[in-house]
N, CA, C and O atoms as a Tripos MOL2 file, in Angstrom:
@<TRIPOS>MOLECULE
protein
  280   279    70     0     0
PROTEIN
NO_CHARGES

@<TRIPOS>ATOM
      1 N         -11.2930   26.3550  -76.2820 N.3       1 MET1
      2 CA        -11.3870   26.3300  -74.8930 C.3       1 MET1
      3 C         -10.7820   27.5770  -74.4030 C.2       1 MET1
      4 O          -9.6690   27.9440  -74.7790 O.2       1 MET1
      5 N         -11.5510   28.2750  -73.5110 N.am      2 ALA2
      6 CA        -11.0910   29.4440  -72.8530 C.3       2 ALA2
      7 C         -10.4140   29.2000  -71.5110 C.2       2 ALA2
      8 O         -10.6600   28.1900  -70.8510 O.2       2 ALA2
      9 N          -9.5680   30.1290  -71.1220 N.am      3 GLN3
     10 CA         -8.8580   29.9030  -69.7950 C.3       3 GLN3
     11 C          -8.8650   31.3210  -69.0480 C.2       3 GLN3
     12 O          -8.7800   32.3990  -69.6370 O.2       3 GLN3
     13 N          -8.9730   31.1650  -67.7410 N.am      4 VAL4
     14 CA         -8.7160   32.3860  -66.8540 C.3       4 VAL4
     15 C          -7.1800   32.2460  -66.5130 C.2       4 VAL4
     16 O          -6.7430   31.2060  -66.0200 O.2       4 VAL4
     17 N          -6.3730   33.3420  -66.7970 N.am      5 LYS5
     18 CA         -4.9700   33.3250  -66.6070 C.3       5 LYS5
     19 C          -4.6160   34.3280  -65.5080 C.2       5 LYS5
     20 O          -5.3230   35.3110  -65.2880 O.2       5 LYS5
     21 N          -3.5390   34.0590  -64.8480 N.am      6 SER6
     22 CA         -2.9960   34.9630  -63.8030 C.3       6 SER6
     23 C          -2.4630   36.2420  -64.5320 C.2       6 SER6
     24 O          -1.8590   36.1740  -65.6030 O.2       6 SER6
     25 N          -2.7150   37.3540  -63.9080 N.am      7 THR7
     26 CA         -2.2050   38.6260  -64.4450 C.3       7 THR7
     27 C          -0.8460   39.0960  -63.7070 C.2       7 THR7
     28 O          -0.2560   40.1220  -64.0460 O.2       7 THR7
     29 N          -0.4290   38.2970  -62.7240 N.am      8 MET8
     30 CA          0.8670   38.5070  -62.0930 C.3       8 MET8
     31 C           1.1980   37.2740  -61.3070 C.2       8 MET8
     32 O           0.3670   36.3960  -61.0750 O.2       8 MET8
     33 N           2.5340   37.2410  -60.8790 N.am      9 ALA9
     34 CA          2.9530   36.1460  -60.0230 C.3       9 ALA9
     35 C           2.4010   36.3840  -58.6610 C.2       9 ALA9
     36 O           2.2450   37.5320  -58.2470 O.2       9 ALA9
     37 N           2.0960   35.3250  -57.9430 N.am     10 GLY10
     38 CA          1.6080   35.3800  -56.5810 C.3      10 GLY10
     39 C           1.1080   34.0220  -56.0560 C.2      10 GLY10
     40 O           1.1780   33.0050  -56.7460 O.2      10 GLY10
     41 N           0.6140   34.0430  -54.8410 N.am     11 VAL11
     42 CA          0.1520   32.8940  -54.1010 C.3      11 VAL11
     43 C          -1.3770   32.9650  -54.0990 C.2      11 VAL11
     44 O          -1.9840   33.9990  -53.8220 O.2      11 VAL11
     45 N          -1.9760   31.7900  -54.4300 N.am     12 VAL12
     46 CA         -3.3870   31.6220  -54.4750 C.3      12 VAL12
     47 C          -3.9340   31.6890  -52.9910 C.2      12 VAL12
     48 O          -3.5670   30.8740  -52.1440 O.2      12 VAL12
     49 N          -4.8180   32.6900  -52.7310 N.am     13 LEU13
     50 CA         -5.4100   32.8570  -51.4180 C.3      13 LEU13
     51 C          -6.7820   32.1890  -51.3470 C.2      13 LEU13
     52 O          -7.1230   31.5780  -50.3350 O.2      13 LEU13
     53 N          -7.6000   32.3090  -52.4620 N.am     14 ALA14
     54 CA         -8.9040   31.8270  -52.4750 C.3      14 ALA14
     55 C          -9.3210   31.4420  -53.9120 C.2      14 ALA14
     56 O          -8.8280   32.0100  -54.8870 O.2      14 ALA14
     57 N         -10.1740   30.5350  -54.0080 N.am     15 ILE15
     58 CA        -10.7920   30.0680  -55.2930 C.3      15 ILE15
     59 C         -12.3310   30.2940  -55.1640 C.2      15 ILE15
     60 O         -12.9900   29.6440  -54.3530 O.2      15 ILE15
     61 N         -12.8900   31.2390  -55.9890 N.am     16 ASN16
     62 CA        -14.1810   31.5840  -55.7890 C.3      16 ASN16
     63 C         -15.1320   30.9590  -56.9590 C.2      16 ASN16
     64 O         -16.1650   31.5340  -57.3030 O.2      16 ASN16
     65 N         -14.7420   29.8640  -57.4790 N.am     17 ALA17
     66 CA        -15.5150   29.1930  -58.4670 C.3      17 ALA17
     67 C         -15.3320   27.7340  -58.2490 C.2      17 ALA17
     68 O         -14.3630   27.3010  -57.6250 O.2      17 ALA17
     69 N         -16.3200   26.9170  -58.7910 N.am     18 GLN18
     70 CA        -16.2770   25.4670  -58.6210 C.3      18 GLN18
     71 C         -16.5250   24.8460  -60.0150 C.2      18 GLN18
     72 O         -17.1780   25.4470  -60.8670 O.2      18 GLN18
     73 N         -15.9730   23.6010  -60.2260 N.am     19 PRO19
     74 CA        -16.3420   22.9910  -61.4850 C.3      19 PRO19
     75 C         -17.8540   22.9040  -61.7030 C.2      19 PRO19
     76 O         -18.6180   22.6680  -60.7670 O.2      19 PRO19
     77 N         -18.2580   23.0960  -62.9270 N.am     20 GLY20
     78 CA        -19.5810   23.1070  -63.2850 C.3      20 GLY20
     79 C         -20.3810   24.4290  -63.1780 C.2      20 GLY20
     80 O         -21.4710   24.5860  -63.7280 O.2      20 GLY20
     81 N         -19.7590   25.3620  -62.4310 N.am     21 GLU21
     82 CA        -20.3260   26.6250  -62.2610 C.3      21 GLU21
     83 C         -20.2200   27.5450  -63.4100 C.2      21 GLU21
     84 O         -19.1710   27.5920  -64.0520 O.2      21 GLU21
     85 N         -21.2640   28.3010  -63.7200 N.am     22 ARG22
     86 CA        -21.3070   29.2290  -64.8020 C.3      22 ARG22
     87 C         -20.6820   30.5530  -64.2270 C.2      22 ARG22
     88 O         -21.1090   31.0370  -63.1790 O.2      22 ARG22
     89 N         -19.6520   31.1260  -64.9510 N.am     23 ILE23
     90 CA        -19.1050   32.3310  -64.5130 C.3      23 ILE23
     91 C         -19.3070   33.4370  -65.6070 C.2      23 ILE23
     92 O         -19.4270   33.1180  -66.7900 O.2      23 ILE23
     93 N         -19.3420   34.7120  -65.2000 N.am     24 GLU24
     94 CA        -19.6610   35.7680  -66.1260 C.3      24 GLU24
     95 C         -18.3760   36.6140  -66.2770 C.2      24 GLU24
     96 O         -17.4770   36.5520  -65.4380 O.2      24 GLU24
     97 N         -18.3130   37.4320  -67.4070 N.am     25 VAL25
     98 CA        -17.1860   38.3750  -67.5990 C.3      25 VAL25
     99 C         -17.1070   39.3610  -66.3470 C.2      25 VAL25
    100 O         -18.1100   39.9090  -65.8900 O.2      25 VAL25
    101 N         -16.0130   39.5090  -65.9110 N.am     26 GLY26
    102 CA        -15.7190   40.4720  -64.7590 C.3      26 GLY26
    103 C         -15.9150   39.8780  -63.3470 C.2      26 GLY26
    104 O         -15.6320   40.5230  -62.3370 O.2      26 GLY26
    105 N         -16.3920   38.6720  -63.3180 N.am     27 GLN27
    106 CA        -16.5370   37.9120  -62.0420 C.3      27 GLN27
    107 C         -15.2150   37.5880  -61.3800 C.2      27 GLN27
    108 O         -14.3250   37.0540  -62.0420 O.2      27 GLN27
    109 N         -15.0540   37.8750  -60.1550 N.am     28 ASP28
    110 CA        -13.7930   37.5220  -59.3840 C.3      28 ASP28
    111 C         -13.8340   36.0560  -59.1590 C.2      28 ASP28
    112 O         -14.7470   35.5390  -58.5150 O.2      28 ASP28
    113 N         -12.7740   35.3210  -59.7250 N.am     29 VAL29
    114 CA        -12.7630   33.9220  -59.6050 C.3      29 VAL29
    115 C         -11.6190   33.3180  -58.8190 C.2      29 VAL29
    116 O         -11.6900   32.1770  -58.3640 O.2      29 VAL29
    117 N         -10.5570   34.1060  -58.6670 N.am     30 ILE30
    118 CA         -9.3540   33.6930  -57.9230 C.3      30 ILE30
    119 C          -8.8270   34.9140  -57.1690 C.2      30 ILE30
    120 O          -8.8330   36.0170  -57.7140 O.2      30 ILE30
    121 N          -8.3880   34.7460  -55.9760 N.am     31 LEU31
    122 CA         -7.7420   35.8550  -55.2550 C.3      31 LEU31
    123 C          -6.3130   35.4790  -55.0020 C.2      31 LEU31
    124 O          -6.0180   34.4320  -54.4260 O.2      31 LEU31
    125 N          -5.3750   36.3960  -55.4650 N.am     32 LEU32
    126 CA         -4.0140   36.2040  -55.3270 C.3      32 LEU32
    127 C          -3.4080   37.1350  -54.3360 C.2      32 LEU32
    128 O          -3.9230   38.2400  -54.1610 O.2      32 LEU32
    129 N          -2.3150   36.7550  -53.6530 N.am     33 GLU33
    130 CA         -1.5300   37.6120  -52.8910 C.3      33 GLU33
    131 C          -0.1530   37.9340  -53.5540 C.2      33 GLU33
    132 O           0.6190   37.0180  -53.8370 O.2      33 GLU33
    133 N           0.1310   39.1650  -53.7850 N.am     34 SER34
    134 CA          1.4180   39.5330  -54.4360 C.3      34 SER34
    135 C           1.8160   40.7670  -53.8070 C.2      34 SER34
    136 O           1.0670   41.7400  -53.7220 O.2      34 SER34
    137 N           3.1270   40.7230  -53.3160 N.am     35 MET35
    138 CA          3.7460   41.9280  -52.6200 C.3      35 MET35
    139 C           2.9100   42.4270  -51.4760 C.2      35 MET35
    140 O           2.7610   43.6350  -51.2930 O.2      35 MET35
    141 N           2.3500   41.4950  -50.6840 N.am     36 LYS36
    142 CA          1.5240   41.8340  -49.5100 C.3      36 LYS36
    143 C           0.1900   42.4470  -49.8280 C.2      36 LYS36
    144 O          -0.4970   42.9660  -48.9480 O.2      36 LYS36
    145 N          -0.1940   42.3830  -51.1560 N.am     37 MET37
    146 CA         -1.4830   42.9310  -51.5580 C.3      37 MET37
    147 C          -2.4130   41.7800  -52.0630 C.2      37 MET37
    148 O          -1.9190   40.7790  -52.5810 O.2      37 MET37
    149 N          -3.7170   41.9230  -51.9140 N.am     38 GLU38
    150 CA         -4.6270   40.9460  -52.4270 C.3      38 GLU38
    151 C          -5.1620   41.4430  -53.7560 C.2      38 GLU38
    152 O          -5.7380   42.5250  -53.8710 O.2      38 GLU38
    153 N          -4.9320   40.5540  -54.8050 N.am     39 ILE39
    154 CA         -5.3370   40.9080  -56.1130 C.3      39 ILE39
    155 C          -6.3880   40.0230  -56.6450 C.2      39 ILE39
    156 O          -6.0880   38.8430  -56.8260 O.2      39 ILE39
    157 N          -7.5820   40.4290  -56.9210 N.am     40 PRO40
    158 CA         -8.6410   39.6350  -57.5130 C.3      40 PRO40
    159 C          -8.3690   39.3640  -58.9810 C.2      40 PRO40
    160 O          -8.0170   40.2840  -59.7190 O.2      40 PRO40
    161 N          -8.5220   38.1370  -59.4150 N.am     41 ILE41
    162 CA         -8.3380   37.8150  -60.8100 C.3      41 ILE41
    163 C          -9.7950   37.5920  -61.2750 C.2      41 ILE41
    164 O         -10.5630   36.8330  -60.6830 O.2      41 ILE41
    165 N         -10.1350   38.3330  -62.4180 N.am     42 GLN42
    166 CA        -11.5030   38.2650  -62.9350 C.3      42 GLN42
    167 C         -11.5470   37.4900  -64.2820 C.2      42 GLN42
    168 O         -10.5940   37.4920  -65.0610 O.2      42 GLN42
    169 N         -12.6050   36.8860  -64.4870 N.am     43 ALA43
    170 CA        -12.8650   36.1990  -65.8180 C.3      43 ALA43
    171 C         -12.9770   37.2610  -66.9130 C.2      43 ALA43
    172 O         -13.6650   38.2740  -66.7920 O.2      43 ALA43
    173 N         -12.2660   36.9590  -67.9680 N.am     44 GLU44
    174 CA        -12.2910   37.8980  -69.1950 C.3      44 GLU44
    175 C         -13.3730   37.3950  -70.1760 C.2      44 GLU44
    176 O         -13.8370   38.1500  -71.0310 O.2      44 GLU44
    177 N         -13.7610   36.1400  -70.0470 N.am     45 VAL45
    178 CA        -14.8440   35.6110  -70.8730 C.3      45 VAL45
    179 C         -15.8150   34.8190  -69.9380 C.2      45 VAL45
    180 O         -15.4360   34.3470  -68.8670 O.2      45 VAL45
    181 N         -17.0770   34.7050  -70.4050 N.am     46 ALA46
    182 CA        -18.0770   33.9130  -69.7070 C.3      46 ALA46
    183 C         -17.9510   32.4890  -70.1500 C.2      46 ALA46
    184 O         -17.5490   32.2050  -71.2790 O.2      46 ALA46
    185 N         -18.2960   31.5930  -69.2600 N.am     47 GLY47
    186 CA        -18.3090   30.1360  -69.5890 C.3      47 GLY47
    187 C         -18.6000   29.2950  -68.3290 C.2      47 GLY47
    188 O         -18.8810   29.8170  -67.2500 O.2      47 GLY47
    189 N         -18.5170   27.9820  -68.5230 N.am     48 THR48
    190 CA        -18.6830   27.0370  -67.4410 C.3      48 THR48
    191 C         -17.3780   26.4500  -66.9960 C.2      48 THR48
    192 O         -16.5920   25.9780  -67.8180 O.2      48 THR48
    193 N         -17.1370   26.4720  -65.7250 N.am     49 VAL49
    194 CA        -15.8340   25.9680  -65.2100 C.3      49 VAL49
    195 C         -15.6570   24.4930  -65.4680 C.2      49 VAL49
    196 O         -16.4240   23.6670  -64.9750 O.2      49 VAL49
    197 N         -14.6410   24.1660  -66.2460 N.am     50 LYS50
    198 CA        -14.3670   22.6560  -66.5430 C.3      50 LYS50
    199 C         -13.3610   22.1390  -65.5770 C.2      50 LYS50
    200 O         -13.4790   21.0070  -65.1100 O.2      50 LYS50
    201 N         -12.3130   22.9760  -65.2410 N.am     51 GLU51
    202 CA        -11.2120   22.4620  -64.3250 C.3      51 GLU51
    203 C         -10.5400   23.6640  -63.6440 C.2      51 GLU51
    204 O         -10.2050   24.6830  -64.2490 O.2      51 GLU51
    205 N         -10.3690   23.4470  -62.2960 N.am     52 ILE52
    206 CA         -9.5460   24.3880  -61.5630 C.3      52 ILE52
    207 C          -8.1310   23.8600  -61.5990 C.2      52 ILE52
    208 O          -7.9100   22.7360  -61.1460 O.2      52 ILE52
    209 N          -7.1890   24.5720  -62.0910 N.am     53 LYS53
    210 CA         -5.8540   24.1210  -62.2690 C.3      53 LYS53
    211 C          -4.8660   24.4060  -61.1340 C.2      53 LYS53
    212 O          -3.6990   24.0150  -61.1760 O.2      53 LYS53
    213 N          -5.4150   25.1430  -60.0630 N.am     54 VAL54
    214 CA         -4.5390   25.4670  -58.9240 C.3      54 VAL54
    215 C          -5.2750   25.1900  -57.6540 C.2      54 VAL54
    216 O          -6.4900   24.9920  -57.6550 O.2      54 VAL54
    217 N          -4.5200   25.1740  -56.5300 N.am     55 GLN55
    218 CA         -5.0770   25.0120  -55.1530 C.3      55 GLN55
    219 C          -4.6060   26.1940  -54.3260 C.2      55 GLN55
    220 O          -3.5840   26.8390  -54.5610 O.2      55 GLN55
    221 N          -5.4690   26.4140  -53.3190 N.am     56 VAL56
    222 CA         -5.0540   27.4850  -52.3290 C.3      56 VAL56
    223 C          -3.6290   27.1380  -51.8190 C.2      56 VAL56
    224 O          -3.3190   26.0040  -51.4550 O.2      56 VAL56
    225 N          -2.7730   28.2190  -51.8210 N.am     57 GLY57
    226 CA         -1.3710   28.0470  -51.3880 C.3      57 GLY57
    227 C          -0.4600   27.8620  -52.4730 C.2      57 GLY57
    228 O           0.7410   28.0320  -52.2600 O.2      57 GLY57
    229 N          -0.8770   27.5290  -53.6380 N.am     58 ASP58
    230 CA         -0.0030   27.4150  -54.8140 C.3      58 ASP58
    231 C           0.6600   28.7640  -55.1880 C.2      58 ASP58
    232 O           0.0580   29.8260  -55.0310 O.2      58 ASP58
    233 N           1.8860   28.6980  -55.6760 N.am     59 PHE59
    234 CA          2.5640   29.8960  -56.3000 C.3      59 PHE59
    235 C           2.3320   29.8170  -57.7950 C.2      59 PHE59
    236 O           2.5930   28.7830  -58.4110 O.2      59 PHE59
    237 N           1.8340   30.9220  -58.3980 N.am     60 VAL60
    238 CA          1.5390   30.8970  -59.8230 C.3      60 VAL60
    239 C           2.4380   31.9690  -60.4850 C.2      60 VAL60
    240 O           2.6960   33.0080  -59.8770 O.2      60 VAL60
    241 N           2.9000   31.7340  -61.6860 N.am     61 GLU61
    242 CA          3.6220   32.7370  -62.4800 C.3      61 GLU61
    243 C           2.6490   33.6290  -63.2230 C.2      61 GLU61
    244 O           1.4870   33.2590  -63.3860 O.2      61 GLU61
    245 N           3.0860   34.7900  -63.6780 N.am     62 ASP62
    246 CA          2.3310   35.6560  -64.5270 C.3      62 ASP62
    247 C           1.9310   34.8930  -65.8110 C.2      62 ASP62
    248 O           2.7870   34.3170  -66.4820 O.2      62 ASP62
    249 N           0.6880   34.8950  -66.1300 N.am     63 GLY63
    250 CA          0.3090   34.2750  -67.3190 C.3      63 GLY63
    251 C          -0.1290   32.7800  -67.2860 C.2      63 GLY63
    252 O          -0.5720   32.1710  -68.2600 O.2      63 GLY63
    253 N           0.0590   32.2550  -66.0040 N.am     64 ALA64
    254 CA         -0.2670   30.8490  -65.8380 C.3      64 ALA64
    255 C          -1.7740   30.5570  -65.8570 C.2      64 ALA64
    256 O          -2.5510   31.3360  -65.3040 O.2      64 ALA64
    257 N          -2.2000   29.4510  -66.4840 N.am     65 ALA65
    258 CA         -3.6390   29.1200  -66.5660 C.3      65 ALA65
    259 C          -4.0380   28.7010  -65.1570 C.2      65 ALA65
    260 O          -3.3870   27.8970  -64.4880 O.2      65 ALA65
    261 N          -5.1230   29.2850  -64.7670 N.am     66 LEU66
    262 CA         -5.6550   29.0020  -63.4100 C.3      66 LEU66
    263 C          -6.9940   28.2010  -63.5910 C.2      66 LEU66
    264 O          -7.2050   27.2470  -62.8430 O.2      66 LEU66
    265 N          -7.8830   28.5410  -64.5270 N.am     67 ILE67
    266 CA         -9.0830   27.8330  -64.6690 C.3      67 ILE67
    267 C          -9.3820   27.5780  -66.1150 C.2      67 ILE67
    268 O          -9.1740   28.4670  -66.9410 O.2      67 ILE67
    269 N          -9.8660   26.3930  -66.4690 N.am     68 GLU68
    270 CA        -10.3190   26.0690  -67.8150 C.3      68 GLU68
    271 C         -11.7850   26.1720  -67.9300 C.2      68 GLU68
    272 O         -12.5280   25.6480  -67.1010 O.2      68 GLU68
    273 N         -12.2170   26.8490  -68.9610 N.am     69 LEU69
    274 CA        -13.6760   27.0500  -69.2430 C.3      69 LEU69
    275 C         -14.1680   26.2990  -70.4800 C.2      69 LEU69
    276 O         -13.4080   26.0890  -71.4260 O.2      69 LEU69
    277 N         -15.4050   25.9060  -70.4720 N.am     70 GLU70
    278 CA        -16.0040   25.3110  -71.6640 C.3      70 GLU70
    279 C         -17.2250   26.0540  -72.1300 C.2      70 GLU70
    280 O         -17.8390   25.6700  -73.1250 O.2      70 GLU70
@<TRIPOS>BOND
     1     1     2 1
     2     2     3 1
     3     3     4 2
     4     3     5 am
     5     5     6 1
     6     6     7 1
     7     7     8 2
     8     7     9 am
     9     9    10 1
    10    10    11 1
    11    11    12 2
    12    11    13 am
    13    13    14 1
    14    14    15 1
    15    15    16 2
    16    15    17 am
    17    17    18 1
    18    18    19 1
    19    19    20 2
    20    19    21 am
    21    21    22 1
    22    22    23 1
    23    23    24 2
    24    23    25 am
    25    25    26 1
    26    26    27 1
    27    27    28 2
    28    27    29 am
    29    29    30 1
    30    30    31 1
    31    31    32 2
    32    31    33 am
    33    33    34 1
    34    34    35 1
    35    35    36 2
    36    35    37 am
    37    37    38 1
    38    38    39 1
    39    39    40 2
    40    39    41 am
    41    41    42 1
    42    42    43 1
    43    43    44 2
    44    43    45 am
    45    45    46 1
    46    46    47 1
    47    47    48 2
    48    47    49 am
    49    49    50 1
    50    50    51 1
    51    51    52 2
    52    51    53 am
    53    53    54 1
    54    54    55 1
    55    55    56 2
    56    55    57 am
    57    57    58 1
    58    58    59 1
    59    59    60 2
    60    59    61 am
    61    61    62 1
    62    62    63 1
    63    63    64 2
    64    63    65 am
    65    65    66 1
    66    66    67 1
    67    67    68 2
    68    67    69 am
    69    69    70 1
    70    70    71 1
    71    71    72 2
    72    71    73 am
    73    73    74 1
    74    74    75 1
    75    75    76 2
    76    75    77 am
    77    77    78 1
    78    78    79 1
    79    79    80 2
    80    79    81 am
    81    81    82 1
    82    82    83 1
    83    83    84 2
    84    83    85 am
    85    85    86 1
    86    86    87 1
    87    87    88 2
    88    87    89 am
    89    89    90 1
    90    90    91 1
    91    91    92 2
    92    91    93 am
    93    93    94 1
    94    94    95 1
    95    95    96 2
    96    95    97 am
    97    97    98 1
    98    98    99 1
    99    99   100 2
   100    99   101 am
   101   101   102 1
   102   102   103 1
   103   103   104 2
   104   103   105 am
   105   105   106 1
   106   106   107 1
   107   107   108 2
   108   107   109 am
   109   109   110 1
   110   110   111 1
   111   111   112 2
   112   111   113 am
   113   113   114 1
   114   114   115 1
   115   115   116 2
   116   115   117 am
   117   117   118 1
   118   118   119 1
   119   119   120 2
   120   119   121 am
   121   121   122 1
   122   122   123 1
   123   123   124 2
   124   123   125 am
   125   125   126 1
   126   126   127 1
   127   127   128 2
   128   127   129 am
   129   129   130 1
   130   130   131 1
   131   131   132 2
   132   131   133 am
   133   133   134 1
   134   134   135 1
   135   135   136 2
   136   135   137 am
   137   137   138 1
   138   138   139 1
   139   139   140 2
   140   139   141 am
   141   141   142 1
   142   142   143 1
   143   143   144 2
   144   143   145 am
   145   145   146 1
   146   146   147 1
   147   147   148 2
   148   147   149 am
   149   149   150 1
   150   150   151 1
   151   151   152 2
   152   151   153 am
   153   153   154 1
   154   154   155 1
   155   155   156 2
   156   155   157 am
   157   157   158 1
   158   158   159 1
   159   159   160 2
   160   159   161 am
   161   161   162 1
   162   162   163 1
   163   163   164 2
   164   163   165 am
   165   165   166 1
   166   166   167 1
   167   167   168 2
   168   167   169 am
   169   169   170 1
   170   170   171 1
   171   171   172 2
   172   171   173 am
   173   173   174 1
   174   174   175 1
   175   175   176 2
   176   175   177 am
   177   177   178 1
   178   178   179 1
   179   179   180 2
   180   179   181 am
   181   181   182 1
   182   182   183 1
   183   183   184 2
   184   183   185 am
   185   185   186 1
   186   186   187 1
   187   187   188 2
   188   187   189 am
   189   189   190 1
   190   190   191 1
   191   191   192 2
   192   191   193 am
   193   193   194 1
   194   194   195 1
   195   195   196 2
   196   195   197 am
   197   197   198 1
   198   198   199 1
   199   199   200 2
   200   199   201 am
   201   201   202 1
   202   202   203 1
   203   203   204 2
   204   203   205 am
   205   205   206 1
   206   206   207 1
   207   207   208 2
   208   207   209 am
   209   209   210 1
   210   210   211 1
   211   211   212 2
   212   211   213 am
   213   213   214 1
   214   214   215 1
   215   215   216 2
   216   215   217 am
   217   217   218 1
   218   218   219 1
   219   219   220 2
   220   219   221 am
   221   221   222 1
   222   222   223 1
   223   223   224 2
   224   223   225 am
   225   225   226 1
   226   226   227 1
   227   227   228 2
   228   227   229 am
   229   229   230 1
   230   230   231 1
   231   231   232 2
   232   231   233 am
   233   233   234 1
   234   234   235 1
   235   235   236 2
   236   235   237 am
   237   237   238 1
   238   238   239 1
   239   239   240 2
   240   239   241 am
   241   241   242 1
   242   242   243 1
   243   243   244 2
   244   243   245 am
   245   245   246 1
   246   246   247 1
   247   247   248 2
   248   247   249 am
   249   249   250 1
   250   250   251 1
   251   251   252 2
   252   251   253 am
   253   253   254 1
   254   254   255 1
   255   255   256 2
   256   255   257 am
   257   257   258 1
   258   258   259 1
   259   259   260 2
   260   259   261 am
   261   261   262 1
   262   262   263 1
   263   263   264 2
   264   263   265 am
   265   265   266 1
   266   266   267 1
   267   267   268 2
   268   267   269 am
   269   269   270 1
   270   270   271 1
   271   271   272 2
   272   271   273 am
   273   273   274 1
   274   274   275 1
   275   275   276 2
   276   275   277 am
   277   277   278 1
   278   278   279 1
   279   279   280 2
@<TRIPOS>SUBSTRUCTURE
     1 MET1         2 RESIDUE 1 A MET
     2 ALA2         6 RESIDUE 1 A ALA
     3 GLN3        10 RESIDUE 1 A GLN
     4 VAL4        14 RESIDUE 1 A VAL
     5 LYS5        18 RESIDUE 1 A LYS
     6 SER6        22 RESIDUE 1 A SER
     7 THR7        26 RESIDUE 1 A THR
     8 MET8        30 RESIDUE 1 A MET
     9 ALA9        34 RESIDUE 1 A ALA
    10 GLY10       38 RESIDUE 1 A GLY
    11 VAL11       42 RESIDUE 1 A VAL
    12 VAL12       46 RESIDUE 1 A VAL
    13 LEU13       50 RESIDUE 1 A LEU
    14 ALA14       54 RESIDUE 1 A ALA
    15 ILE15       58 RESIDUE 1 A ILE
    16 ASN16       62 RESIDUE 1 A ASN
    17 ALA17       66 RESIDUE 1 A ALA
    18 GLN18       70 RESIDUE 1 A GLN
    19 PRO19       74 RESIDUE 1 A PRO
    20 GLY20       78 RESIDUE 1 A GLY
    21 GLU21       82 RESIDUE 1 A GLU
    22 ARG22       86 RESIDUE 1 A ARG
    23 ILE23       90 RESIDUE 1 A ILE
    24 GLU24       94 RESIDUE 1 A GLU
    25 VAL25       98 RESIDUE 1 A VAL
    26 GLY26      102 RESIDUE 1 A GLY
    27 GLN27      106 RESIDUE 1 A GLN
    28 ASP28      110 RESIDUE 1 A ASP
    29 VAL29      114 RESIDUE 1 A VAL
    30 ILE30      118 RESIDUE 1 A ILE
    31 LEU31      122 RESIDUE 1 A LEU
    32 LEU32      126 RESIDUE 1 A LEU
    33 GLU33      130 RESIDUE 1 A GLU
    34 SER34      134 RESIDUE 1 A SER
    35 MET35      138 RESIDUE 1 A MET
    36 LYS36      142 RESIDUE 1 A LYS
    37 MET37      146 RESIDUE 1 A MET
    38 GLU38      150 RESIDUE 1 A GLU
    39 ILE39      154 RESIDUE 1 A ILE
    40 PRO40      158 RESIDUE 1 A PRO
    41 ILE41      162 RESIDUE 1 A ILE
    42 GLN42      166 RESIDUE 1 A GLN
    43 ALA43      170 RESIDUE 1 A ALA
    44 GLU44      174 RESIDUE 1 A GLU
    45 VAL45      178 RESIDUE 1 A VAL
    46 ALA46      182 RESIDUE 1 A ALA
    47 GLY47      186 RESIDUE 1 A GLY
    48 THR48      190 RESIDUE 1 A THR
    49 VAL49      194 RESIDUE 1 A VAL
    50 LYS50      198 RESIDUE 1 A LYS
    51 GLU51      202 RESIDUE 1 A GLU
    52 ILE52      206 RESIDUE 1 A ILE
    53 LYS53      210 RESIDUE 1 A LYS
    54 VAL54      214 RESIDUE 1 A VAL
    55 GLN55      218 RESIDUE 1 A GLN
    56 VAL56      222 RESIDUE 1 A VAL
    57 GLY57      226 RESIDUE 1 A GLY
    58 ASP58      230 RESIDUE 1 A ASP
    59 PHE59      234 RESIDUE 1 A PHE
    60 VAL60      238 RESIDUE 1 A VAL
    61 GLU61      242 RESIDUE 1 A GLU
    62 ASP62      246 RESIDUE 1 A ASP
    63 GLY63      250 RESIDUE 1 A GLY
    64 ALA64      254 RESIDUE 1 A ALA
    65 ALA65      258 RESIDUE 1 A ALA
    66 LEU66      262 RESIDUE 1 A LEU
    67 ILE67      266 RESIDUE 1 A ILE
    68 GLU68      270 RESIDUE 1 A GLU
    69 LEU69      274 RESIDUE 1 A LEU
    70 GLU70      278 RESIDUE 1 A GLU
Protein backbone atom coordinates (compact mmCIF):
# COMPACT_ATOMS: atom_id res chain seq x y z
CA MET A 1 0.00 0.00 0.00
CA ALA A 2 1.44 3.37 -1.03
CA GLN A 3 1.08 6.63 0.87
CA VAL A 4 1.46 10.32 0.14
CA LYS A 5 3.51 11.81 2.98
CA SER A 6 4.15 15.32 4.17
CA THR A 7 7.51 16.77 3.16
CA MET A 8 7.48 19.26 6.05
CA ALA A 9 5.50 20.28 9.10
CA GLY A 10 2.57 22.59 8.42
CA VAL A 11 -1.17 23.19 8.40
CA VAL A 12 -3.40 21.58 5.75
CA LEU A 13 -4.95 24.37 3.64
CA ALA A 14 -6.60 22.28 0.92
CA ILE A 15 -7.15 18.69 -0.15
CA ASN A 16 -7.19 18.26 -3.92
CA ALA A 17 -8.10 14.57 -4.10
CA GLN A 18 -11.13 12.49 -3.13
CA PRO A 19 -11.53 8.83 -2.15
CA GLY A 20 -11.88 6.70 -5.29
CA GLU A 21 -10.06 9.24 -7.47
CA ARG A 22 -7.12 8.11 -9.60
CA ILE A 23 -4.04 10.29 -9.08
CA GLU A 24 -0.87 10.44 -11.14
CA VAL A 25 2.79 10.98 -10.26
CA GLY A 26 3.49 14.69 -9.75
CA GLN A 27 -0.16 15.63 -9.19
CA ASP A 28 -0.71 18.21 -6.41
CA VAL A 29 -2.91 16.45 -3.85
CA ILE A 30 -2.50 18.49 -0.63
CA LEU A 31 -1.68 22.14 -0.02
CA LEU A 32 0.17 22.94 3.21
CA GLU A 33 1.00 26.25 4.83
CA SER A 34 4.39 26.38 6.48
CA MET A 35 6.21 29.56 7.60
CA LYS A 36 3.61 31.72 5.78
CA MET A 37 4.29 29.91 2.49
CA GLU A 38 1.94 27.62 0.56
CA ILE A 39 3.61 24.28 -0.18
CA PRO A 40 1.99 21.84 -2.63
CA ILE A 41 2.45 18.15 -1.76
CA GLN A 42 2.67 15.99 -4.86
CA ALA A 43 2.04 12.29 -5.30
CA GLU A 44 5.27 10.34 -5.75
CA VAL A 45 3.40 7.29 -7.05
CA ALA A 46 0.25 6.80 -9.09
CA GLY A 47 -2.76 5.07 -7.59
CA THR A 48 -6.35 5.29 -6.46
CA VAL A 49 -7.12 7.24 -3.28
CA LYS A 50 -8.24 4.79 -0.60
CA GLU A 51 -8.34 7.14 2.40
CA ILE A 52 -7.66 10.80 3.20
CA LYS A 53 -5.97 10.80 6.62
CA VAL A 54 -6.15 14.56 7.30
CA GLN A 55 -8.67 17.38 7.25
CA VAL A 56 -8.32 21.05 6.33
CA GLY A 57 -6.94 22.87 9.38
CA ASP A 58 -4.99 19.88 10.74
CA PHE A 59 -1.35 20.39 11.74
CA VAL A 60 0.89 17.65 10.32
CA GLU A 61 4.47 16.71 11.11
CA ASP A 62 7.20 16.10 8.54
CA GLY A 63 6.78 12.57 7.18
CA ALA A 64 3.17 12.17 8.34
CA ALA A 65 0.92 10.00 6.13
CA LEU A 66 -1.63 12.24 4.40
CA ILE A 67 -3.29 9.94 1.86
CA GLU A 68 -3.41 6.15 1.45
CA LEU A 69 -3.37 4.78 -2.09
CA GLU A 70 -4.25 1.36 -3.45
